[in-house]
DRENKE-729684 format. One record per residue (C-alpha): residue number from 0; x negated, y, z. Coordinates in nm, 4 decimals, padded with zeros to 6 digits. Example, Ala and Ser with C-alpha at 12.3 -4.5 7.8 and 13.67 -1.06 7.14 Angstrom:
2
+-----+----------+----------+----------+
! num !       c1 !       c2 !       c3 !
+-----+----------+----------+----------+
!   0 ! -01.2300 ! -00.4500 !  00.7800 !
!   1 ! -01.3670 ! -00.1060 !  00.7140 !
+-----+----------+----------+----------+
This chain:
346
+-----+----------+----------+----------+
! num !       c1 !       c2 !       c3 !
+-----+----------+----------+----------+
!   0 ! -12.5342 ! -00.5967 ! -04.6116 !
!   1 ! -12.2691 ! -00.4978 ! -04.8811 !
!   2 ! -12.0673 ! -00.2124 ! -04.8604 !
!   3 ! -11.6970 ! -00.2190 ! -04.8420 !
!   4 ! -11.6285 ! -00.0964 ! -05.1743 !
!   5 ! -11.8513 ! -00.3705 ! -05.3225 !
!   6 ! -11.6808 ! -00.6664 ! -05.1039 !
!   7 ! -11.3409 ! -00.5206 ! -05.1954 !
!   8 ! -11.4025 ! -00.4948 ! -05.5588 !
!   9 ! -11.5649 ! -00.8717 ! -05.5486 !
!  10 ! -11.2437 ! -00.9494 ! -05.3649 !
!  11 ! -11.0104 ! -00.7913 ! -05.6162 !
!  12 ! -11.1845 ! -00.9684 ! -05.8682 !
!  13 ! -11.1473 ! -01.2662 ! -05.7674 !
!  14 ! -10.7989 ! -01.2369 ! -05.6972 !
!  15 ! -10.7386 ! -01.1062 ! -06.0356 !
!  16 ! -10.9182 ! -01.4243 ! -06.1884 !
!  17 ! -10.7345 ! -01.6644 ! -06.0016 !
!  18 ! -10.4284 ! -01.5343 ! -06.1744 !
!  19 ! -10.5534 ! -01.7046 ! -06.5017 !
!  20 ! -10.6414 ! -02.0344 ! -06.3720 !
!  21 ! -10.3271 ! -02.2580 ! -06.3751 !
!  22 ! -10.1634 ! -02.5039 ! -06.1384 !
!  23 ! -09.8000 ! -02.5896 ! -06.1252 !
!  24 ! -09.7425 ! -02.3139 ! -05.9075 !
!  25 ! -09.3956 ! -02.1704 ! -05.9976 !
!  26 ! -09.4390 ! -01.8686 ! -05.7876 !
!  27 ! -09.7108 ! -01.7294 ! -06.0219 !
!  28 ! -09.5335 ! -01.7200 ! -06.3738 !
!  29 ! -09.8353 ! -01.5285 ! -06.5257 !
!  30 ! -10.0757 ! -01.7828 ! -06.5483 !
!  31 ! -10.2204 ! -01.8292 ! -06.8727 !
!  32 ! -10.2706 ! -02.2242 ! -06.9223 !
!  33 ! -10.1424 ! -02.5132 ! -06.7613 !
!  34 ! -10.3353 ! -02.8076 ! -06.5784 !
!  35 ! -10.1700 ! -03.1587 ! -06.4887 !
!  36 ! -10.3711 ! -03.3341 ! -06.2372 !
!  37 ! -10.4075 ! -03.7051 ! -06.3195 !
!  38 ! -10.2903 ! -03.9697 ! -06.0797 !
!  39 ! -10.3664 ! -04.3402 ! -06.0643 !
!  40 ! -10.4517 ! -04.4702 ! -06.4089 !
!  41 ! -10.6879 ! -04.5919 ! -06.6590 !
!  42 ! -10.7587 ! -04.2284 ! -06.7234 !
!  43 ! -10.8424 ! -04.1543 ! -06.4162 !
!  44 ! -11.1526 ! -03.9099 ! -06.3586 !
!  45 ! -11.1407 ! -03.8045 ! -06.7297 !
!  46 ! -11.0101 ! -03.4723 ! -06.8552 !
!  47 ! -10.8545 ! -03.3989 ! -07.1864 !
!  48 ! -10.7748 ! -03.0667 ! -07.3096 !
!  49 ! -10.5197 ! -02.9878 ! -07.5618 !
!  50 ! -10.5427 ! -02.6631 ! -07.7672 !
!  51 ! -10.2150 ! -02.5397 ! -07.9122 !
!  52 ! -10.2245 ! -02.2660 ! -08.1681 !
!  53 ! -10.0192 ! -02.3159 ! -08.5000 !
!  54 ! -09.7586 ! -02.0718 ! -08.6543 !
!  55 ! -09.5262 ! -02.3558 ! -08.7877 !
!  56 ! -09.5246 ! -02.6979 ! -08.6000 !
!  57 ! -09.4559 ! -02.5995 ! -08.2676 !
!  58 ! -09.7901 ! -02.7485 ! -08.0846 !
!  59 ! -09.6895 ! -02.5198 ! -07.7957 !
!  60 ! -09.3965 ! -02.7567 ! -07.7120 !
!  61 ! -09.5724 ! -03.0843 ! -07.8129 !
!  62 ! -09.9071 ! -03.0578 ! -07.6477 !
!  63 ! -09.7354 ! -02.9946 ! -07.3125 !
!  64 ! -09.5197 ! -03.2986 ! -07.3415 !
!  65 ! -09.8036 ! -03.5269 ! -07.4529 !
!  66 ! -10.0271 ! -03.3965 ! -07.1504 !
!  67 ! -09.7420 ! -03.4711 ! -06.9168 !
!  68 ! -09.7628 ! -03.8266 ! -07.0431 !
!  69 ! -10.1102 ! -03.8650 ! -07.0342 !
!  70 ! -10.1236 ! -03.7233 ! -06.6841 !
!  71 ! -09.8407 ! -03.8894 ! -06.5084 !
!  72 ! -09.8323 ! -04.2230 ! -06.6813 !
!  73 ! -10.2036 ! -04.2760 ! -06.7538 !
!  74 ! -10.4005 ! -04.0758 ! -06.4966 !
!  75 ! -10.5901 ! -03.8157 ! -06.7054 !
!  76 ! -10.6466 ! -03.4658 ! -06.6072 !
!  77 ! -10.4879 ! -03.2502 ! -06.8572 !
!  78 ! -10.5118 ! -02.9030 ! -06.9168 !
!  79 ! -10.3349 ! -02.7001 ! -07.2252 !
!  80 ! -10.4118 ! -02.4107 ! -07.3838 !
!  81 ! -10.1837 ! -02.1666 ! -07.5567 !
!  82 ! -10.2178 ! -01.8481 ! -07.7893 !
!  83 ! -10.0773 ! -01.5937 ! -07.5627 !
!  84 ! -10.0564 ! -01.2239 ! -07.6623 !
!  85 ! -10.1232 ! -00.9155 ! -07.4584 !
!  86 ! -09.8047 ! -00.9068 ! -07.3018 !
!  87 ! -09.8733 ! -01.2672 ! -07.1355 !
!  88 ! -09.6194 ! -01.4229 ! -07.3736 !
!  89 ! -09.6690 ! -01.7650 ! -07.5896 !
!  90 ! -09.6974 ! -01.6446 ! -07.9287 !
!  91 ! -09.7996 ! -01.9100 ! -08.1775 !
!  92 ! -09.8860 ! -01.6488 ! -08.4809 !
!  93 ! -10.1240 ! -01.4404 ! -08.2340 !
!  94 ! -10.4192 ! -01.5685 ! -08.4091 !
!  95 ! -10.7118 ! -01.4216 ! -08.2189 !
!  96 ! -10.6531 ! -01.5366 ! -07.8679 !
!  97 ! -10.6526 ! -01.8599 ! -07.6625 !
!  98 ! -10.7047 ! -01.8321 ! -07.3262 !
!  99 ! -10.9326 ! -02.0787 ! -07.0860 !
! 100 ! -11.1567 ! -02.1971 ! -07.3812 !
! 101 ! -11.4216 ! -02.2303 ! -07.1368 !
! 102 ! -11.2879 ! -02.5173 ! -06.9757 !
! 103 ! -11.4036 ! -02.7355 ! -07.2477 !
! 104 ! -11.7103 ! -02.7421 ! -07.0756 !
! 105 ! -11.5511 ! -03.0327 ! -06.8279 !
! 106 ! -11.3749 ! -03.2017 ! -07.1191 !
! 107 ! -11.4051 ! -03.5625 ! -07.1964 !
! 108 ! -11.1416 ! -03.5375 ! -07.4934 !
! 109 ! -10.9910 ! -03.2584 ! -07.6972 !
! 110 ! -10.6815 ! -03.2714 ! -07.8692 !
! 111 ! -10.6204 ! -03.0148 ! -08.1426 !
! 112 ! -10.2946 ! -02.8488 ! -08.2966 !
! 113 ! -10.4423 ! -02.5409 ! -08.4553 !
! 114 ! -10.4064 ! -02.3386 ! -08.7624 !
! 115 ! -10.5844 ! -02.0638 ! -08.9353 !
! 116 ! -10.7239 ! -01.9231 ! -08.5844 !
! 117 ! -10.9409 ! -01.6376 ! -08.5610 !
! 118 ! -11.0973 ! -01.6607 ! -08.2142 !
! 119 ! -11.3683 ! -01.4180 ! -08.0904 !
! 120 ! -11.7241 ! -01.5412 ! -08.1056 !
! 121 ! -11.7389 ! -01.5944 ! -07.7114 !
! 122 ! -11.4338 ! -01.8448 ! -07.7318 !
! 123 ! -11.5566 ! -02.0072 ! -08.0556 !
! 124 ! -11.9041 ! -02.0782 ! -07.8899 !
! 125 ! -11.7097 ! -02.2996 ! -07.6184 !
! 126 ! -11.5577 ! -02.4707 ! -07.9044 !
! 127 ! -11.8669 ! -02.5382 ! -08.1006 !
! 128 ! -12.0506 ! -02.6460 ! -07.7842 !
! 129 ! -11.7921 ! -02.8926 ! -07.7288 !
! 130 ! -11.7970 ! -02.9945 ! -08.0902 !
! 131 ! -12.1744 ! -03.0567 ! -08.0801 !
! 132 ! -12.2022 ! -03.2269 ! -07.7780 !
! 133 ! -12.0667 ! -03.5364 ! -07.9464 !
! 134 ! -11.7446 ! -03.5798 ! -07.7554 !
! 135 ! -11.4469 ! -03.7118 ! -07.9121 !
! 136 ! -11.1883 ! -03.4999 ! -08.1184 !
! 137 ! -10.8263 ! -03.5561 ! -08.1975 !
! 138 ! -10.6891 ! -03.3405 ! -08.4815 !
! 139 ! -10.2976 ! -03.3227 ! -08.5557 !
! 140 ! -10.1454 ! -03.1841 ! -08.8662 !
! 141 ! -10.2714 ! -02.8550 ! -08.9361 !
! 142 ! -10.5949 ! -02.8914 ! -08.7398 !
! 143 ! -10.7769 ! -02.9620 ! -09.0582 !
! 144 ! -10.7263 ! -02.5959 ! -09.1338 !
! 145 ! -10.7907 ! -02.5039 ! -08.7764 !
! 146 ! -10.9538 ! -02.1830 ! -08.8337 !
! 147 ! -10.9871 ! -01.8883 ! -09.0656 !
! 148 ! -11.2973 ! -01.6731 ! -08.9646 !
! 149 ! -11.4020 ! -01.3681 ! -09.1874 !
! 150 ! -11.7368 ! -01.4626 ! -09.3542 !
! 151 ! -11.9386 ! -01.2025 ! -09.1761 !
! 152 ! -11.8793 ! -01.3698 ! -08.8387 !
! 153 ! -12.1091 ! -01.5934 ! -08.6389 !
! 154 ! -11.8877 ! -01.8945 ! -08.6868 !
! 155 ! -11.7472 ! -01.8568 ! -09.0535 !
! 156 ! -11.8409 ! -02.1959 ! -09.1190 !
! 157 ! -11.5987 ! -02.3571 ! -08.9090 !
! 158 ! -11.3161 ! -02.1580 ! -09.1878 !
! 159 ! -11.1198 ! -02.4183 ! -09.3843 !
! 160 ! -11.2174 ! -02.2711 ! -09.6973 !
! 161 ! -11.6137 ! -02.2109 ! -09.6373 !
! 162 ! -11.8287 ! -02.2895 ! -09.9416 !
! 163 ! -12.1869 ! -02.3100 ! -09.8319 !
! 164 ! -12.4557 ! -02.4301 ! -09.6227 !
! 165 ! -12.3333 ! -02.8147 ! -09.6003 !
! 166 ! -12.0203 ! -02.6859 ! -09.4034 !
! 167 ! -11.8055 ! -02.6740 ! -09.7372 !
! 168 ! -11.4532 ! -02.7071 ! -09.6425 !
! 169 ! -11.5385 ! -02.6034 ! -09.2954 !
! 170 ! -11.4070 ! -02.7780 ! -08.9859 !
! 171 ! -11.1574 ! -02.9770 ! -09.1255 !
! 172 ! -11.3625 ! -03.1404 ! -09.4093 !
! 173 ! -11.7159 ! -03.1547 ! -09.1738 !
! 174 ! -11.5565 ! -03.2860 ! -08.8483 !
! 175 ! -11.2234 ! -03.4156 ! -08.9121 !
! 176 ! -11.2540 ! -03.5656 ! -09.2690 !
! 177 ! -11.0692 ! -03.3603 ! -09.5014 !
! 178 ! -10.9499 ! -02.9954 ! -09.5251 !
! 179 ! -10.6220 ! -02.8425 ! -09.6410 !
! 180 ! -10.5538 ! -02.9283 ! -09.9912 !
! 181 ! -10.1559 ! -02.8857 ! -10.0511 !
! 182 ! -09.8412 ! -03.0608 ! -09.9636 !
! 183 ! -09.7686 ! -03.3879 ! -10.1285 !
! 184 ! -09.4407 ! -03.4593 ! -10.0286 !
! 185 ! -09.1972 ! -03.1853 ! -10.0458 !
! 186 ! -09.1823 ! -02.9825 ! -09.7505 !
! 187 ! -08.8522 ! -02.9724 ! -09.5585 !
! 188 ! -08.6867 ! -03.2277 ! -09.7939 !
! 189 ! -08.9067 ! -03.5389 ! -09.7751 !
! 190 ! -08.9940 ! -03.6891 ! -09.4470 !
! 191 ! -09.2870 ! -03.9248 ! -09.3752 !
! 192 ! -09.3184 ! -04.3045 ! -09.2622 !
! 193 ! -09.6591 ! -04.4393 ! -09.1188 !
! 194 ! -09.7284 ! -04.7471 ! -09.3024 !
! 195 ! -10.0252 ! -04.9591 ! -09.1420 !
! 196 ! -10.3018 ! -05.0413 ! -09.3615 !
! 197 ! -10.3394 ! -05.4034 ! -09.3504 !
! 198 ! -10.7511 ! -05.3818 ! -09.3223 !
! 199 ! -10.7186 ! -05.2039 ! -09.0110 !
! 200 ! -10.4377 ! -05.3625 ! -08.8601 !
! 201 ! -10.6199 ! -05.4708 ! -08.5656 !
! 202 ! -10.7786 ! -05.1553 ! -08.4531 !
! 203 ! -10.7104 ! -05.0474 ! -08.1007 !
! 204 ! -10.5286 ! -04.7162 ! -08.1921 !
! 205 ! -10.2578 ! -04.9599 ! -08.3653 !
! 206 ! -10.1620 ! -05.1728 ! -08.0911 !
! 207 ! -09.8223 ! -05.1787 ! -08.0323 !
! 208 ! -09.7673 ! -04.8828 ! -08.3026 !
! 209 ! -09.4223 ! -04.9480 ! -08.4789 !
! 210 ! -09.1908 ! -04.7205 ! -08.6352 !
! 211 ! -09.4044 ! -04.4146 ! -08.7134 !
! 212 ! -09.2193 ! -04.1900 ! -08.8814 !
! 213 ! -09.1636 ! -03.7618 ! -08.8802 !
! 214 ! -08.9688 ! -03.5165 ! -09.0718 !
! 215 ! -09.2997 ! -03.3404 ! -09.1571 !
! 216 ! -09.3855 ! -03.4555 ! -09.5099 !
! 217 ! -09.7063 ! -03.6144 ! -09.6279 !
! 218 ! -10.0022 ! -03.3547 ! -09.7020 !
! 219 ! -10.2446 ! -03.4122 ! -09.9922 !
! 220 ! -10.5935 ! -03.5755 ! -09.8537 !
! 221 ! -10.8171 ! -03.5646 ! -10.1703 !
! 222 ! -11.1959 ! -03.5670 ! -09.9890 !
! 223 ! -11.1667 ! -03.7764 ! -09.7259 !
! 224 ! -11.5136 ! -03.8546 ! -09.5739 !
! 225 ! -11.6126 ! -04.1801 ! -09.7234 !
! 226 ! -11.6779 ! -04.3457 ! -09.4038 !
! 227 ! -11.3267 ! -04.2807 ! -09.2482 !
! 228 ! -11.1519 ! -04.6011 ! -09.1682 !
! 229 ! -10.7744 ! -04.5287 ! -09.2851 !
! 230 ! -10.5091 ! -04.6539 ! -08.9974 !
! 231 ! -10.1947 ! -04.5496 ! -09.1439 !
! 232 ! -10.0912 ! -04.4411 ! -09.4951 !
! 233 ! -09.7903 ! -04.1815 ! -09.5271 !
! 234 ! -09.4888 ! -04.2900 ! -09.7457 !
! 235 ! -09.2924 ! -04.0241 ! -09.8826 !
! 236 ! -08.9026 ! -04.0807 ! -09.7945 !
! 237 ! -08.6374 ! -03.9263 ! -10.0031 !
! 238 ! -08.4523 ! -03.7404 ! -09.7329 !
! 239 ! -08.4866 ! -03.6306 ! -09.3675 !
! 240 ! -08.3950 ! -03.9346 ! -09.1766 !
! 241 ! -08.5827 ! -04.2342 ! -09.0361 !
! 242 ! -08.3624 ! -04.4298 ! -09.2530 !
! 243 ! -08.4066 ! -04.2718 ! -09.6040 !
! 244 ! -08.5500 ! -04.4689 ! -09.8638 !
! 245 ! -08.9109 ! -04.4392 ! -10.0120 !
! 246 ! -08.9575 ! -04.2290 ! -10.3182 !
! 247 ! -09.0325 ! -04.4766 ! -10.6336 !
! 248 ! -09.2950 ! -04.3772 ! -10.8729 !
! 249 ! -09.6255 ! -04.2329 ! -10.8685 !
! 250 ! -09.6047 ! -04.0091 ! -10.5472 !
! 251 ! -09.6175 ! -04.3453 ! -10.3375 !
! 252 ! -09.8574 ! -04.5150 ! -10.5629 !
! 253 ! -10.0997 ! -04.4884 ! -10.3803 !
! 254 ! -09.9878 ! -04.3444 ! -10.0772 !
! 255 ! -10.1974 ! -04.0748 ! -09.8918 !
! 256 ! -10.3696 ! -04.1536 ! -09.5730 !
! 257 ! -10.1861 ! -04.0359 ! -09.2618 !
! 258 ! -10.4150 ! -04.1530 ! -09.0015 !
! 259 ! -10.7934 ! -04.2263 ! -08.9822 !
! 260 ! -11.0899 ! -04.2563 ! -08.7636 !
! 261 ! -11.4652 ! -04.1531 ! -08.8167 !
! 262 ! -11.7761 ! -04.1073 ! -08.6389 !
! 263 ! -11.8691 ! -03.7412 ! -08.6605 !
! 264 ! -12.2485 ! -03.6711 ! -08.6866 !
! 265 ! -12.3181 ! -03.3774 ! -08.5080 !
! 266 ! -12.6327 ! -03.1698 ! -08.5919 !
! 267 ! -12.8113 ! -03.2726 ! -08.2910 !
! 268 ! -12.7422 ! -03.6339 ! -08.4042 !
! 269 ! -12.4922 ! -03.7381 ! -08.1609 !
! 270 ! -12.1922 ! -03.9025 ! -08.3201 !
! 271 ! -11.8472 ! -03.8323 ! -08.2110 !
! 272 ! -11.5321 ! -04.0355 ! -08.2355 !
! 273 ! -11.2982 ! -03.8489 ! -08.4210 !
! 274 ! -10.9234 ! -03.9620 ! -08.4846 !
! 275 ! -10.6897 ! -03.7126 ! -08.7137 !
! 276 ! -10.3442 ! -03.7593 ! -08.8486 !
! 277 ! -10.1647 ! -03.5225 ! -09.0858 !
! 278 ! -09.8403 ! -03.5882 ! -08.8492 !
! 279 ! -09.8088 ! -03.3587 ! -08.5577 !
! 280 ! -09.4957 ! -03.1316 ! -08.5496 !
! 281 ! -09.3320 ! -03.1527 ! -08.2412 !
! 282 ! -09.0160 ! -03.3076 ! -08.4037 !
! 283 ! -09.2555 ! -03.5997 ! -08.5242 !
! 284 ! -09.3145 ! -03.6863 ! -08.1365 !
! 285 ! -08.9438 ! -03.7817 ! -08.1113 !
! 286 ! -09.0526 ! -04.0732 ! -08.2655 !
! 287 ! -09.2114 ! -04.3064 ! -07.9846 !
! 288 ! -09.4459 ! -04.4764 ! -08.2353 !
! 289 ! -09.5752 ! -04.1379 ! -08.3198 !
! 290 ! -09.6235 ! -04.0802 ! -07.9297 !
! 291 ! -09.7990 ! -04.4103 ! -07.8909 !
! 292 ! -10.0215 ! -04.3492 ! -08.1827 !
! 293 ! -10.1708 ! -04.0306 ! -08.0045 !
! 294 ! -10.1591 ! -04.2210 ! -07.6532 !
! 295 ! -10.3784 ! -04.4773 ! -07.8012 !
! 296 ! -10.5848 ! -04.2620 ! -07.9799 !
! 297 ! -10.7016 ! -04.0858 ! -07.6585 !
! 298 ! -10.7655 ! -04.4221 ! -07.5019 !
! 299 ! -10.9818 ! -04.5084 ! -07.7959 !
! 300 ! -11.1499 ! -04.1731 ! -07.7886 !
! 301 ! -11.2437 ! -04.1862 ! -07.4143 !
! 302 ! -11.4020 ! -04.5141 ! -07.4524 !
! 303 ! -11.0858 ! -04.6975 ! -07.2891 !
! 304 ! -10.9967 ! -04.9114 ! -07.5933 !
! 305 ! -10.9997 ! -05.2491 ! -07.3519 !
! 306 ! -10.7347 ! -05.0801 ! -07.1559 !
! 307 ! -10.4962 ! -05.0406 ! -07.4525 !
! 308 ! -10.1836 ! -05.2548 ! -07.4240 !
! 309 ! -09.8903 ! -05.2716 ! -07.6727 !
! 310 ! -09.6458 ! -05.1553 ! -07.3976 !
! 311 ! -09.8269 ! -04.8382 ! -07.2486 !
! 312 ! -09.5812 ! -04.6069 ! -07.1274 !
! 313 ! -09.4884 ! -04.3390 ! -07.3753 !
! 314 ! -09.1757 ! -04.2406 ! -07.2451 !
! 315 ! -09.1078 ! -03.8487 ! -07.1863 !
! 316 ! -09.1925 ! -03.7127 ! -06.8359 !
! 317 ! -08.9753 ! -03.4310 ! -06.8786 !
! 318 ! -08.6682 ! -03.3845 ! -07.1006 !
! 319 ! -08.8056 ! -03.3002 ! -07.4627 !
! 320 ! -08.6106 ! -03.1048 ! -07.7317 !
! 321 ! -08.8296 ! -02.9720 ! -07.9600 !
! 322 ! -08.7546 ! -02.6611 ! -08.1773 !
! 323 ! -08.7660 ! -02.7392 ! -08.5515 !
! 324 ! -09.0733 ! -02.6301 ! -08.7390 !
! 325 ! -09.0555 ! -02.3133 ! -08.9656 !
! 326 ! -09.2624 ! -01.9933 ! -08.9476 !
! 327 ! -09.1173 ! -01.7434 ! -08.6967 !
! 328 ! -08.8953 ! -01.9986 ! -08.5535 !
! 329 ! -09.0781 ! -02.0451 ! -08.2328 !
! 330 ! -08.9092 ! -01.9664 ! -07.8890 !
! 331 ! -08.9488 ! -01.5905 ! -07.8167 !
! 332 ! -09.0473 ! -01.4552 ! -07.4555 !
! 333 ! -09.1844 ! -01.7664 ! -07.3382 !
! 334 ! -09.4579 ! -01.7915 ! -07.0639 !
! 335 ! -09.7116 ! -02.0356 ! -07.0135 !
! 336 ! -09.5032 ! -02.1520 ! -06.6956 !
! 337 ! -09.2183 ! -02.2295 ! -06.8694 !
! 338 ! -09.3801 ! -02.5333 ! -06.9827 !
! 339 ! -09.4971 ! -02.6696 ! -06.6565 !
! 340 ! -09.3456 ! -02.9707 ! -06.4930 !
! 341 ! -08.9776 ! -02.9474 ! -06.3711 !
! 342 ! -08.9070 ! -02.9601 ! -06.0078 !
! 343 ! -08.7317 ! -03.2975 ! -06.0690 !
! 344 ! -09.0724 ! -03.4524 ! -06.1970 !
! 345 ! -09.3238 ! -03.2733 ! -05.9576 !
+-----+----------+----------+----------+
């Protein structure tokens, strides 16, 4: 029989741990990740984990919005992870902590909005195990350079600039198809139009996808994995509006890849479906076409391509007014609970 102190200690530990698992309980504002239970829909029974963590493009705003759409409209259970500082606030430039990485053990699809993360080995282990499981991955924008891990660490090969052991270019090059190179369009001056690659026009992910536009610029993609299938090219526009004209000249001749798919062969030999796009700022998803691209990609990654329809619901579940991209421009003193479903949508 356990002594009272031992039983008390176990009970207290259970209570402490319970404050780190997430529900939509507004009476517990300290929760460190969010869960949106899926209802009826094609995605019922599938678990999507969305991991936010970039300094510039407001993934902490975009991914909860996408999770709500996937859960409420399409039945996926969605868990959203955030970079959380020691005071319990969401801090996008806090590079070393994303609570909840262990939930990857039950994930069916992962959506990444990461940039230059340096996570502890025990958290990276959860991520690496997921990657090597052969399960699908969706990478947004800066996820091509998701990690920056010191070279003396266990998972240094995942760093965007790693240069050895068959992992040159790190996670971005090895898994997503390319790593960070440079801006191709002029950042903050020239926006992006997604142009369908006619050779892939019938790919399920492009079903119903129209008017893909975002205020972020086109990235340079120079070393794209040969077997990748380009779905969209990125047309550089002369301005920051959907109606801006394409730039004339060599910047658009040829256009850079903007979205692609590939099968990543894991070290164990298990193939993983991968979708990557260099779109991905929160403001990019004010375009319904951009939201549809990610919803369709989630269906495809979950082997639900037969369920993709041109009229899949991509409407906001809650009001969405994203913060403009920029370093240091994130909303301050925000807790994870501030991204939960509002009372009117529960």
